[in-house]
Each structure stands twice: as structure tokens, then as C-alpha cells.
PDB file of N, CA, C, O and CB in Angstrom:
ATOM      1  N   MET A   1      25.936 -60.120  20.215  1.00  0.00           N
ATOM      2  CA  MET A   1      26.306 -61.764  20.758  1.00  0.00           C
ATOM      3  C   MET A   1      26.843 -62.463  19.663  1.00  0.00           C
ATOM      4  O   MET A   1      27.874 -63.134  19.683  1.00  0.00           O
ATOM      5  CB  MET A   1      24.956 -62.727  21.296  1.00  0.00           C
ATOM      6  N   THR A   2      26.200 -62.300  18.838  1.00  0.00           N
ATOM      7  CA  THR A   2      26.462 -63.488  17.319  1.00  0.00           C
ATOM      8  C   THR A   2      27.848 -62.840  16.796  1.00  0.00           C
ATOM      9  O   THR A   2      28.765 -63.545  16.375  1.00  0.00           O
ATOM     10  CB  THR A   2      24.927 -63.368  15.680  1.00  0.00           C
ATOM     11  N   GLU A   3      27.899 -61.712  16.850  1.00  0.00           N
ATOM     12  CA  GLU A   3      29.097 -60.995  16.276  1.00  0.00           C
ATOM     13  C   GLU A   3      30.607 -61.467  17.093  1.00  0.00           C
ATOM     14  O   GLU A   3      31.646 -61.898  16.594  1.00  0.00           O
ATOM     15  CB  GLU A   3      28.778 -59.258  16.467  1.00  0.00           C
ATOM     16  N   LYS A   4      30.278 -61.210  18.448  1.00  0.00           N
ATOM     17  CA  LYS A   4      31.428 -61.718  18.926  1.00  0.00           C
ATOM     18  C   LYS A   4      31.634 -63.208  18.900  1.00  0.00           C
ATOM     19  O   LYS A   4      32.744 -63.667  19.173  1.00  0.00           O
ATOM     20  CB  LYS A   4      31.546 -61.277  20.150  1.00  0.00           C
ATOM     21  N   ALA A   5      30.577 -64.022  18.571  1.00  0.00           N
ATOM     22  CA  ALA A   5      30.772 -65.632  18.390  1.00  0.00           C
ATOM     23  C   ALA A   5      31.394 -65.768  17.299  1.00  0.00           C
ATOM     24  O   ALA A   5      32.319 -66.574  17.196  1.00  0.00           O
ATOM     25  CB  ALA A   5      29.536 -66.532  18.309  1.00  0.00           C
ATOM     26  N   ALA A   6      31.008 -65.034  16.344  1.00  0.00           N
ATOM     27  CA  ALA A   6      31.496 -65.115  14.788  1.00  0.00           C
ATOM     28  C   ALA A   6      32.919 -64.572  14.822  1.00  0.00           C
ATOM     29  O   ALA A   6      33.721 -65.352  14.310  1.00  0.00           O
ATOM     30  CB  ALA A   6      30.512 -64.154  13.664  1.00  0.00           C
ATOM     31  N   ASP A   7      33.400 -63.539  15.249  1.00  0.00           N
ATOM     32  CA  ASP A   7      34.376 -63.012  15.423  1.00  0.00           C
ATOM     33  C   ASP A   7      35.564 -64.089  16.094  1.00  0.00           C
ATOM     34  O   ASP A   7      36.626 -63.951  15.487  1.00  0.00           O
ATOM     35  CB  ASP A   7      33.974 -61.868  16.138  1.00  0.00           C
ATOM     36  N   TYR A   8      35.638 -65.058  17.125  1.00  0.00           N
ATOM     37  CA  TYR A   8      35.992 -65.717  17.850  1.00  0.00           C
ATOM     38  C   TYR A   8      36.428 -67.000  16.840  1.00  0.00           C
ATOM     39  O   TYR A   8      37.563 -67.466  16.741  1.00  0.00           O
ATOM     40  CB  TYR A   8      35.027 -65.790  18.904  1.00  0.00           C
ATOM     41  N   ILE A   9      35.285 -67.421  16.156  1.00  0.00           N
ATOM     42  CA  ILE A   9      35.293 -68.594  15.048  1.00  0.00           C
ATOM     43  C   ILE A   9      36.106 -68.236  14.220  1.00  0.00           C
ATOM     44  O   ILE A   9      37.126 -68.904  14.052  1.00  0.00           O
ATOM     45  CB  ILE A   9      34.060 -68.932  14.309  1.00  0.00           C
ATOM     46  N   VAL A  10      35.926 -67.391  13.684  1.00  0.00           N
ATOM     47  CA  VAL A  10      36.742 -66.762  12.229  1.00  0.00           C
ATOM     48  C   VAL A  10      38.294 -66.538  12.851  1.00  0.00           C
ATOM     49  O   VAL A  10      39.180 -67.081  12.191  1.00  0.00           O
ATOM     50  CB  VAL A  10      35.947 -64.914  11.529  1.00  0.00           C
ATOM     51  N   GLY A  11      38.677 -65.864  13.942  1.00  0.00           N
ATOM     52  CA  GLY A  11      39.877 -65.859  14.443  1.00  0.00           C
ATOM     53  C   GLY A  11      40.843 -67.142  14.572  1.00  0.00           C
ATOM     54  O   GLY A  11      42.030 -67.243  14.264  1.00  0.00           O
ATOM     55  N   ARG A  12      39.700 -68.369  15.287  1.00  0.00           N
ATOM     56  CA  ARG A  12      40.070 -69.478  15.284  1.00  0.00           C
ATOM     57  C   ARG A  12      40.945 -69.962  13.908  1.00  0.00           C
ATOM     58  O   ARG A  12      42.157 -70.116  13.761  1.00  0.00           O
ATOM     59  CB  ARG A  12      38.921 -70.141  15.565  1.00  0.00           C
ATOM     60  N   LEU A  13      39.661 -70.158  12.837  1.00  0.00           N
ATOM     61  CA  LEU A  13      40.071 -70.647  11.628  1.00  0.00           C
ATOM     62  C   LEU A  13      41.337 -70.193  11.068  1.00  0.00           C
ATOM     63  O   LEU A  13      42.247 -70.905  10.643  1.00  0.00           O
ATOM     64  CB  LEU A  13      39.140 -70.412  10.774  1.00  0.00           C
ATOM     65  N   CYS A  14      41.280 -68.767  11.126  1.00  0.00           N
ATOM     66  CA  CYS A  14      42.747 -67.733  10.793  1.00  0.00           C
ATOM     67  C   CYS A  14      43.671 -68.435  11.408  1.00  0.00           C
ATOM     68  O   CYS A  14      44.428 -69.146  10.747  1.00  0.00           O
ATOM     69  CB  CYS A  14      42.845 -66.062  11.428  1.00  0.00           C
ATOM     70  N   ARG A  15      43.757 -68.362  12.652  1.00  0.00           N
ATOM     71  CA  ARG A  15      45.264 -69.014  13.378  1.00  0.00           C
ATOM     72  C   ARG A  15      45.540 -70.306  12.792  1.00  0.00           C
ATOM     73  O   ARG A  15      46.682 -70.546  12.402  1.00  0.00           O
ATOM     74  CB  ARG A  15      45.201 -69.318  15.137  1.00  0.00           C
ATOM     75  N   ALA A  16      44.391 -71.378  12.662  1.00  0.00           N
ATOM     76  CA  ALA A  16      44.257 -72.620  12.063  1.00  0.00           C
ATOM     77  C   ALA A  16      45.122 -72.810  10.970  1.00  0.00           C
ATOM     78  O   ALA A  16      45.842 -73.779  10.729  1.00  0.00           O
ATOM     79  CB  ALA A  16      42.989 -72.835  11.674  1.00  0.00           C
ATOM     80  N   GLY A  17      44.945 -71.648  10.266  1.00  0.00           N
ATOM     81  CA  GLY A  17      45.520 -71.584   8.845  1.00  0.00           C
ATOM     82  C   GLY A  17      44.484 -72.103   7.608  1.00  0.00           C
ATOM     83  O   GLY A  17      44.848 -72.360   6.460  1.00  0.00           O
ATOM     84  N   ARG A  18      43.208 -72.186   8.089  1.00  0.00           N
ATOM     85  CA  ARG A  18      42.119 -72.819   7.181  1.00  0.00           C
ATOM     86  C   ARG A  18      41.728 -71.664   6.395  1.00  0.00           C
ATOM     87  O   ARG A  18      41.413 -71.812   5.214  1.00  0.00           O
ATOM     88  CB  ARG A  18      40.811 -73.511   7.968  1.00  0.00           C
ATOM     89  N   ILE A  19      41.722 -70.548   6.943  1.00  0.00           N
ATOM     90  CA  ILE A  19      41.448 -69.373   6.214  1.00  0.00           C
ATOM     91  C   ILE A  19      42.408 -68.169   5.855  1.00  0.00           C
ATOM     92  O   ILE A  19      43.414 -68.078   6.560  1.00  0.00           O
ATOM     93  CB  ILE A  19      40.507 -68.891   6.845  1.00  0.00           C
ATOM     94  N   GLN A  20      42.275 -67.455   5.091  1.00  0.00           N
ATOM     95  CA  GLN A  20      43.363 -66.267   4.757  1.00  0.00           C
ATOM     96  C   GLN A  20      42.678 -65.231   5.452  1.00  0.00           C
ATOM     97  O   GLN A  20      41.474 -64.996   5.561  1.00  0.00           O
ATOM     98  CB  GLN A  20      43.668 -65.844   3.061  1.00  0.00           C
ATOM     99  N   GLU A  21      43.876 -64.550   5.985  1.00  0.00           N
ATOM    100  CA  GLU A  21      43.606 -63.367   6.579  1.00  0.00           C
ATOM    101  C   GLU A  21      42.899 -62.398   5.670  1.00  0.00           C
ATOM    102  O   GLU A  21      41.964 -61.775   6.172  1.00  0.00           O
ATOM    103  CB  GLU A  21      44.797 -62.832   7.073  1.00  0.00           C
ATOM    104  N   ARG A  22      43.240 -62.147   4.246  1.00  0.00           N
ATOM    105  CA  ARG A  22      42.333 -61.320   3.576  1.00  0.00           C
ATOM    106  C   ARG A  22      40.971 -61.864   3.424  1.00  0.00           C
ATOM    107  O   ARG A  22      40.243 -61.054   2.850  1.00  0.00           O
ATOM    108  CB  ARG A  22      42.841 -61.006   2.334  1.00  0.00           C
ATOM    109  N   ASP A  23      40.424 -62.892   3.724  1.00  0.00           N
ATOM    110  CA  ASP A  23      38.992 -63.181   3.718  1.00  0.00           C
ATOM    111  C   ASP A  23      38.028 -63.217   5.068  1.00  0.00           C
ATOM    112  O   ASP A  23      36.933 -63.746   5.260  1.00  0.00           O
ATOM    113  CB  ASP A  23      38.928 -64.456   3.118  1.00  0.00           C
ATOM    114  N   LYS A  24      38.761 -62.553   5.788  1.00  0.00           N
ATOM    115  CA  LYS A  24      38.420 -62.672   7.452  1.00  0.00           C
ATOM    116  C   LYS A  24      36.983 -62.062   7.457  1.00  0.00           C
ATOM    117  O   LYS A  24      35.928 -62.537   7.877  1.00  0.00           O
ATOM    118  CB  LYS A  24      39.594 -61.677   8.615  1.00  0.00           C
ATOM    119  N   GLY A  25      37.243 -60.945   6.904  1.00  0.00           N
ATOM    120  CA  GLY A  25      35.926 -60.065   7.044  1.00  0.00           C
ATOM    121  C   GLY A  25      34.673 -61.051   6.073  1.00  0.00           C
ATOM    122  O   GLY A  25      33.559 -61.192   6.575  1.00  0.00           O
ATOM    123  N   ILE A  26      34.906 -61.528   5.027  1.00  0.00           N
ATOM    124  CA  ILE A  26      33.926 -62.163   4.427  1.00  0.00           C
ATOM    125  C   ILE A  26      33.265 -63.446   5.405  1.00  0.00           C
ATOM    126  O   ILE A  26      32.056 -63.484   5.633  1.00  0.00           O
ATOM    127  CB  ILE A  26      34.537 -62.621   3.070  1.00  0.00           C
ATOM    128  N   TYR A  27      34.001 -64.242   5.820  1.00  0.00           N
ATOM    129  CA  TYR A  27      33.528 -65.089   6.762  1.00  0.00           C
ATOM    130  C   TYR A  27      32.988 -64.866   7.805  1.00  0.00           C
ATOM    131  O   TYR A  27      32.039 -65.553   8.183  1.00  0.00           O
ATOM    132  CB  TYR A  27      34.190 -65.681   7.062  1.00  0.00           C
ATOM    133  N   LYS A  28      33.579 -63.624   8.662  1.00  0.00           N
ATOM    134  CA  LYS A  28      33.027 -63.126   9.592  1.00  0.00           C
ATOM    135  C   LYS A  28      31.478 -62.647   9.683  1.00  0.00           C
ATOM    136  O   LYS A  28      30.787 -62.826  10.686  1.00  0.00           O
ATOM    137  CB  LYS A  28      33.784 -62.292   9.777  1.00  0.00           C
ATOM    138  N   VAL A  29      31.046 -62.035   8.534  1.00  0.00           N
ATOM    139  CA  VAL A  29      29.871 -61.509   8.043  1.00  0.00           C
ATOM    140  C   VAL A  29      29.131 -62.789   7.730  1.00  0.00           C
ATOM    141  O   VAL A  29      27.941 -62.582   7.964  1.00  0.00           O
ATOM    142  CB  VAL A  29      30.065 -60.518   6.830  1.00  0.00           C
ATOM    143  N   GLY A  30      29.306 -63.891   7.348  1.00  0.00           N
ATOM    144  CA  GLY A  30      28.655 -64.996   6.708  1.00  0.00           C
ATOM    145  C   GLY A  30      28.516 -65.866   8.413  1.00  0.00           C
ATOM    146  O   GLY A  30      27.413 -66.338   8.688  1.00  0.00           O
ATOM    147  N   PHE A  31      29.369 -65.974   9.175  1.00  0.00           N
ATOM    148  CA  PHE A  31      29.156 -66.513  10.556  1.00  0.00           C
ATOM    149  C   PHE A  31      28.073 -65.765  11.559  1.00  0.00           C
ATOM    150  O   PHE A  31      27.383 -66.279  12.439  1.00  0.00           O
ATOM    151  CB  PHE A  31      30.539 -66.476  11.232  1.00  0.00           C
ATOM    152  N   ASP A  32      28.134 -64.635  11.215  1.00  0.00           N
ATOM    153  CA  ASP A  32      27.432 -63.944  11.841  1.00  0.00           C
ATOM    154  C   ASP A  32      26.107 -63.730  11.294  1.00  0.00           C
ATOM    155  O   ASP A  32      25.421 -62.922  11.919  1.00  0.00           O
ATOM    156  CB  ASP A  32      28.048 -62.961  12.046  1.00  0.00           C
ATOM    157  N   VAL A  33      25.528 -64.334  10.145  1.00  0.00           N
ATOM    158  CA  VAL A  33      24.154 -64.510   9.349  1.00  0.00           C
ATOM    159  C   VAL A  33      23.796 -65.780  10.082  1.00  0.00           C
ATOM    160  O   VAL A  33      22.742 -65.840  10.715  1.00  0.00           O
ATOM    161  CB  VAL A  33      24.231 -64.676   7.521  1.00  0.00           C
ATOM    162  N   VAL A  34      24.674 -66.845  10.018  1.00  0.00           N
ATOM    163  CA  VAL A  34      24.242 -68.189  10.120  1.00  0.00           C
ATOM    164  C   VAL A  34      23.800 -68.015  11.615  1.00  0.00           C
ATOM    165  O   VAL A  34      22.649 -68.166  12.026  1.00  0.00           O
ATOM    166  CB  VAL A  34      25.417 -69.396   9.759  1.00  0.00           C
ATOM    167  N   LEU A  35      24.947 -67.657  12.396  1.00  0.00           N
ATOM    168  CA  LEU A  35      24.507 -67.927  13.879  1.00  0.00           C
ATOM    169  C   LEU A  35      23.267 -67.204  14.263  1.00  0.00           C
ATOM    170  O   LEU A  35      22.549 -67.716  15.123  1.00  0.00           O
ATOM    171  CB  LEU A  35      25.613 -67.498  14.894  1.00  0.00           C
ATOM    172  N   GLY A  36      22.901 -65.958  13.669  1.00  0.00           N
ATOM    173  CA  GLY A  36      21.783 -64.947  13.858  1.00  0.00           C
ATOM    174  C   GLY A  36      20.393 -65.719  13.732  1.00  0.00           C
ATOM    175  O   GLY A  36      19.359 -65.557  14.380  1.00  0.00           O
ATOM    176  N   THR A  37      20.726 -66.735  12.555  1.00  0.00           N
ATOM    177  CA  THR A  37      19.598 -67.378  12.245  1.00  0.00           C
ATOM    178  C   THR A  37      19.426 -68.533  13.031  1.00  0.00           C
ATOM    179  O   THR A  37      18.262 -68.917  13.139  1.00  0.00           O
ATOM    180  CB  THR A  37      19.554 -67.665  10.948  1.00  0.00           C
ATOM    181  N   LEU A  38      20.297 -69.180  13.604  1.00  0.00           N
ATOM    182  CA  LEU A  38      20.213 -70.268  14.410  1.00  0.00           C
ATOM    183  C   LEU A  38      19.667 -69.913  15.844  1.00  0.00           C
ATOM    184  O   LEU A  38      18.753 -70.582  16.326  1.00  0.00           O
ATOM    185  CB  LEU A  38      21.536 -70.893  14.456  1.00  0.00           C
ATOM    186  N   VAL A  39      20.249 -68.826  16.545  1.00  0.00           N
ATOM    187  CA  VAL A  39      19.398 -68.080  17.520  1.00  0.00           C
ATOM    188  C   VAL A  39      17.983 -67.838  17.466  1.00  0.00           C
ATOM    189  O   VAL A  39      17.130 -68.155  18.295  1.00  0.00           O
ATOM    190  CB  VAL A  39      19.840 -66.957  17.608  1.00  0.00           C
ATOM    191  N   ASN A  40      17.823 -67.100  16.134  1.00  0.00           N
ATOM    192  CA  ASN A  40      16.121 -67.034  16.301  1.00  0.00           C
ATOM    193  C   ASN A  40      15.597 -68.063  15.995  1.00  0.00           C
ATOM    194  O   ASN A  40      14.478 -68.149  16.500  1.00  0.00           O
ATOM    195  CB  ASN A  40      15.349 -66.085  15.522  1.00  0.00           C
ATOM    196  N   GLY A  41      15.905 -68.998  15.328  1.00  0.00           N
ATOM    197  CA  GLY A  41      15.047 -70.424  15.242  1.00  0.00           C
ATOM    198  C   GLY A  41      15.077 -71.340  16.556  1.00  0.00           C
ATOM    199  O   GLY A  41      14.306 -72.282  16.738  1.00  0.00           O
ATOM    200  N   PHE A  42      16.228 -70.868  17.579  1.00  0.00           N
ATOM    201  CA  PHE A  42      15.768 -71.615  18.822  1.00  0.00           C
ATOM    202  C   PHE A  42      15.005 -70.941  19.544  1.00  0.00           C
ATOM    203  O   PHE A  42      14.145 -71.492  20.232  1.00  0.00           O
ATOM    204  CB  PHE A  42      16.722 -72.044  19.651  1.00  0.00           C
ATOM    205  N   VAL A  43      15.173 -69.649  19.524  1.00  0.00           N
ATOM    206  CA  VAL A  43      14.332 -68.675  20.318  1.00  0.00           C
ATOM    207  C   VAL A  43      12.685 -69.158  19.933  1.00  0.00           C
ATOM    208  O   VAL A  43      11.843 -69.231  20.828  1.00  0.00           O
ATOM    209  CB  VAL A  43      14.741 -66.911  19.805  1.00  0.00           C
ATOM    210  N   ILE A  44      12.367 -69.463  18.529  1.00  0.00           N
ATOM    211  CA  ILE A  44      11.171 -69.407  17.848  1.00  0.00           C
ATOM    212  C   ILE A  44      10.702 -70.688  18.613  1.00  0.00           C
ATOM    213  O   ILE A  44       9.539 -70.714  19.016  1.00  0.00           O
ATOM    214  CB  ILE A  44      11.228 -69.402  16.139  1.00  0.00           C
ATOM    215  N   LEU A  45      11.455 -71.657  18.820  1.00  0.00           N
ATOM    216  CA  LEU A  45      11.121 -73.218  19.018  1.00  0.00           C
ATOM    217  C   LEU A  45      10.881 -73.246  20.392  1.00  0.00           C
ATOM    218  O   LEU A  45       9.899 -73.898  20.747  1.00  0.00           O
ATOM    219  CB  LEU A  45      12.308 -74.330  18.599  1.00  0.00           C
ATOM    220  N   GLY A  46      11.673 -72.586  21.409  1.00  0.00           N
ATOM    221  CA  GLY A  46      11.675 -72.841  22.636  1.00  0.00           C
ATOM    222  C   GLY A  46      10.687 -72.001  23.149  1.00  0.00           C
ATOM    223  O   GLY A  46      10.107 -72.404  24.157  1.00  0.00           O
ATOM    224  N   THR A  47      10.284 -70.643  22.561  1.00  0.00           N
ATOM    225  CA  THR A  47       8.945 -70.326  22.851  1.00  0.00           C
ATOM    226  C   THR A  47       7.670 -70.988  22.701  1.00  0.00           C
ATOM    227  O   THR A  47       6.644 -70.837  23.365  1.00  0.00           O
ATOM    228  CB  THR A  47       8.791 -69.456  22.345  1.00  0.00           C
ATOM    229  N   GLY A  48       7.931 -71.832  21.605  1.00  0.00           N
ATOM    230  CA  GLY A  48       6.651 -72.772  21.230  1.00  0.00           C
ATOM    231  C   GLY A  48       6.680 -73.892  22.148  1.00  0.00           C
ATOM    232  O   GLY A  48       5.577 -74.302  22.512  1.00  0.00           O
ATOM    233  N   ALA A  49       7.725 -74.482  22.604  1.00  0.00           N
ATOM    234  CA  ALA A  49       8.010 -75.672  23.791  1.00  0.00           C
ATOM    235  C   ALA A  49       7.111 -75.025  24.858  1.00  0.00           C
ATOM    236  O   ALA A  49       6.071 -75.594  25.188  1.00  0.00           O
ATOM    237  CB  ALA A  49       9.846 -75.899  24.404  1.00  0.00           C
ATOM    238  N   LEU A  50       7.567 -73.567  25.543  1.00  0.00           N
ATOM    239  CA  LEU A  50       7.265 -73.201  26.538  1.00  0.00           C
ATOM    240  C   LEU A  50       5.513 -72.847  26.761  1.00  0.00           C
ATOM    241  O   LEU A  50       4.785 -72.729  27.747  1.00  0.00           O
ATOM    242  CB  LEU A  50       8.200 -72.209  26.673  1.00  0.00           C
ATOM    243  N   LEU A  51       5.335 -72.766  25.401  1.00  0.00           N
ATOM    244  CA  LEU A  51       3.788 -72.400  25.218  1.00  0.00           C
ATOM    245  C   LEU A  51       2.868 -73.778  24.970  1.00  0.00           C
ATOM    246  O   LEU A  51       1.643 -73.901  25.009  1.00  0.00           O
ATOM    247  CB  LEU A  51       3.606 -71.323  23.809  1.00  0.00           C
ATOM    248  N   LYS A  52       4.047 -74.896  24.668  1.00  0.00           N
ATOM    249  CA  LYS A  52       3.291 -76.159  24.410  1.00  0.00           C
ATOM    250  C   LYS A  52       2.314 -75.947  23.203  1.00  0.00           C
ATOM    251  O   LYS A  52       1.117 -76.207  23.084  1.00  0.00           O
ATOM    252  CB  LYS A  52       2.470 -76.604  25.728  1.00  0.00           C
ATOM    253  N   ASP A  53       3.124 -75.452  22.445  1.00  0.00           N
ATOM    254  CA  ASP A  53       2.695 -75.264  21.021  1.00  0.00           C
ATOM    255  C   ASP A  53       4.001 -75.507  19.999  1.00  0.00           C
ATOM    256  O   ASP A  53       4.353 -74.501  19.383  1.00  0.00           O
ATOM    257  CB  ASP A  53       2.060 -73.687  20.847  1.00  0.00           C
ATOM    258  N   VAL A  54       4.672 -76.604  19.782  1.00  0.00           N
ATOM    259  CA  VAL A  54       5.820 -76.659  19.140  1.00  0.00           C
ATOM    260  C   VAL A  54       5.262 -76.658  17.394  1.00  0.00           C
ATOM    261  O   VAL A  54       5.778 -76.108  16.421  1.00  0.00           O
ATOM    262  CB  VAL A  54       6.718 -78.067  19.737  1.00  0.00           C
ATOM    263  N   ALA A  55       3.966 -77.541  17.499  1.00  0.00           N
ATOM    264  CA  ALA A  55       3.874 -77.611  15.904  1.00  0.00           C
ATOM    265  C   ALA A  55       3.687 -76.150  15.349  1.00  0.00           C
ATOM    266  O   ALA A  55       4.217 -75.751  14.312  1.00  0.00           O
ATOM    267  CB  ALA A  55       2.542 -78.584  15.383  1.00  0.00           C
ATOM    268  N   GLY A  56       2.776 -75.311  16.258  1.00  0.00           N
ATOM    269  CA  GLY A  56       2.361 -73.817  15.380  1.00  0.00           C
ATOM    270  C   GLY A  56       3.883 -72.972  15.588  1.00  0.00           C
ATOM    271  O   GLY A  56       4.168 -71.949  14.964  1.00  0.00           O
ATOM    272  N   ALA A  57       4.670 -73.562  16.483  1.00  0.00           N
ATOM    273  CA  ALA A  57       6.158 -72.724  16.292  1.00  0.00           C
ATOM    274  C   ALA A  57       6.940 -73.402  14.929  1.00  0.00           C
ATOM    275  O   ALA A  57       7.607 -72.691  14.178  1.00  0.00           O
ATOM    276  CB  ALA A  57       7.321 -72.978  17.890  1.00  0.00           C
ATOM    277  N   LEU A  58       6.823 -74.401  14.781  1.00  0.00           N
ATOM    278  CA  LEU A  58       7.451 -75.008  13.460  1.00  0.00           C
ATOM    279  C   LEU A  58       6.871 -74.157  12.207  1.00  0.00           C
ATOM    280  O   LEU A  58       7.561 -73.445  11.477  1.00  0.00           O
ATOM    281  CB  LEU A  58       7.023 -76.719  13.281  1.00  0.00           C
ATOM    282  N   LEU A  59       5.341 -74.383  12.084  1.00  0.00           N
ATOM    283  CA  LEU A  59       4.791 -73.646  11.297  1.00  0.00           C
ATOM    284  C   LEU A  59       4.989 -72.208  11.041  1.00  0.00           C
ATOM    285  O   LEU A  59       4.953 -71.746   9.901  1.00  0.00           O
ATOM    286  CB  LEU A  59       3.822 -73.832  11.535  1.00  0.00           C
ATOM    287  N   PHE A  60       5.192 -71.518  12.066  1.00  0.00           N
ATOM    288  CA  PHE A  60       5.456 -70.062  11.950  1.00  0.00           C
ATOM    289  C   PHE A  60       7.006 -69.900  11.508  1.00  0.00           C
ATOM    290  O   PHE A  60       7.370 -68.981  10.775  1.00  0.00           O
ATOM    291  CB  PHE A  60       5.131 -69.287  13.413  1.00  0.00           C
ATOM    292  N   LEU A  61       7.789 -70.778  11.972  1.00  0.00           N
ATOM    293  CA  LEU A  61       9.472 -70.791  11.451  1.00  0.00           C
ATOM    294  C   LEU A  61       9.302 -71.061   9.891  1.00  0.00           C
ATOM    295  O   LEU A  61       9.708 -70.340   8.980  1.00  0.00           O
ATOM    296  CB  LEU A  61      10.591 -72.234  12.266  1.00  0.00           C
ATOM    297  N   VAL A  62       8.780 -71.965   9.815  1.00  0.00           N
ATOM    298  CA  VAL A  62       8.741 -72.405   8.053  1.00  0.00           C
ATOM    299  C   VAL A  62       8.189 -71.086   7.177  1.00  0.00           C
ATOM    300  O   VAL A  62       8.836 -70.499   6.310  1.00  0.00           O
ATOM    301  CB  VAL A  62       7.438 -73.915   7.697  1.00  0.00           C
ATOM    302  N   VAL A  63       6.738 -70.748   7.652  1.00  0.00           N
ATOM    303  CA  VAL A  63       6.388 -69.591   7.025  1.00  0.00           C
ATOM    304  C   VAL A  63       7.434 -68.458   7.106  1.00  0.00           C
ATOM    305  O   VAL A  63       8.042 -68.174   6.074  1.00  0.00           O
ATOM    306  CB  VAL A  63       5.154 -69.181   7.562  1.00  0.00           C
ATOM    307  N   PHE A  64       7.694 -67.786   8.253  1.00  0.00           N
ATOM    308  CA  PHE A  64       8.600 -67.118   8.580  1.00  0.00           C
ATOM    309  C   PHE A  64       9.895 -66.901   7.757  1.00  0.00           C
ATOM    310  O   PHE A  64      10.345 -65.819   7.381  1.00  0.00           O
ATOM    311  CB  PHE A  64       8.777 -67.536   9.600  1.00  0.00           C
ATOM    312  N   GLY A  65      10.346 -67.990   7.573  1.00  0.00           N
ATOM    313  CA  GLY A  65      11.815 -68.338   6.847  1.00  0.00           C
ATOM    314  C   GLY A  65      11.429 -68.296   5.333  1.00  0.00           C
ATOM    315  O   GLY A  65      12.236 -67.972   4.462  1.00  0.00           O
ATOM    316  N   SER A  66      10.292 -68.606   5.118  1.00  0.00           N
ATOM    317  CA  SER A  66      10.102 -68.630   3.452  1.00  0.00           C
ATOM    318  C   SER A  66       9.838 -67.147   2.821  1.00  0.00           C
ATOM    319  O   SER A  66      10.224 -66.730   1.729  1.00  0.00           O
ATOM    320  CB  SER A  66       8.687 -69.630   3.014  1.00  0.00           C
ATOM    321  N   VAL A  67       9.122 -66.512   3.752  1.00  0.00           N
ATOM    322  CA  VAL A  67       8.771 -65.143   3.435  1.00  0.00           C
ATOM    323  C   VAL A  67      10.153 -64.007   3.606  1.00  0.00           C
ATOM    324  O   VAL A  67      10.365 -62.919   3.071  1.00  0.00           O
ATOM    325  CB  VAL A  67       7.477 -64.760   4.498  1.00  0.00           C
ATOM    326  N   ARG A  68      10.767 -64.635   4.378  1.00  0.00           N
ATOM    327  CA  ARG A  68      11.945 -63.714   4.801  1.00  0.00           C
ATOM    328  C   ARG A  68      13.338 -63.754   3.860  1.00  0.00           C
ATOM    329  O   ARG A  68      14.152 -62.838   3.745  1.00  0.00           O
ATOM    330  CB  ARG A  68      12.357 -64.159   6.324  1.00  0.00           C
ATOM    331  N   ASN A  69      13.381 -65.079   3.218  1.00  0.00           N
ATOM    332  CA  ASN A  69      14.074 -65.444   2.031  1.00  0.00           C
ATOM    333  C   ASN A  69      13.547 -64.509   0.906  1.00  0.00           C
ATOM    334  O   ASN A  69      14.384 -64.029   0.141  1.00  0.00           O
ATOM    335  CB  ASN A  69      13.867 -66.976   1.699  1.00  0.00           C
ATOM    336  N   ARG A  70      12.433 -64.254   0.765  1.00  0.00           N
ATOM    337  CA  ARG A  70      12.151 -63.746  -0.552  1.00  0.00           C
ATOM    338  C   ARG A  70      12.771 -62.363  -0.953  1.00  0.00           C
ATOM    339  O   ARG A  70      12.557 -61.892  -2.069  1.00  0.00           O
ATOM    340  CB  ARG A  70      10.714 -63.665  -0.673  1.00  0.00           C
TER     341      ARG A  70
END
């Protein structure tokens, strides 16, 4: 899902002349990572909201994010 969205965004940026054709792969991977991270964060926060524990979800997101980046 995020791969298709990243491909669409990079294609639009390339057609608009914002990025060069040779850099397309680098941007695609970067956008895929960023979009994947955002989707994961929204899923965690959405689950916390459904379970009425947004504070716990935020705490989990902070701890999970800090451990994952090491």
C-alpha cells in the first residue's frame, strides 16, 4: 500500500520537474519508509483511541520508536 503511494508521489514530483529521473529510486524508498512509519503511528494511536487508552498508546509509540531507531 505505501509502496504504491510512494510510487505515485515520486512520479508526480518527477513529472513536475522537482526531482530528476536518476534519483527516482532513492526518493521512492524514502517516501515508502516515511509513509510506512506514519501508517504504523496512526494504527497505534487509532487502536489506543478505540480502547480508550490514548495515553498508553502514546507511551508505547514513544518507547517503540526509540527502541526501533537504535
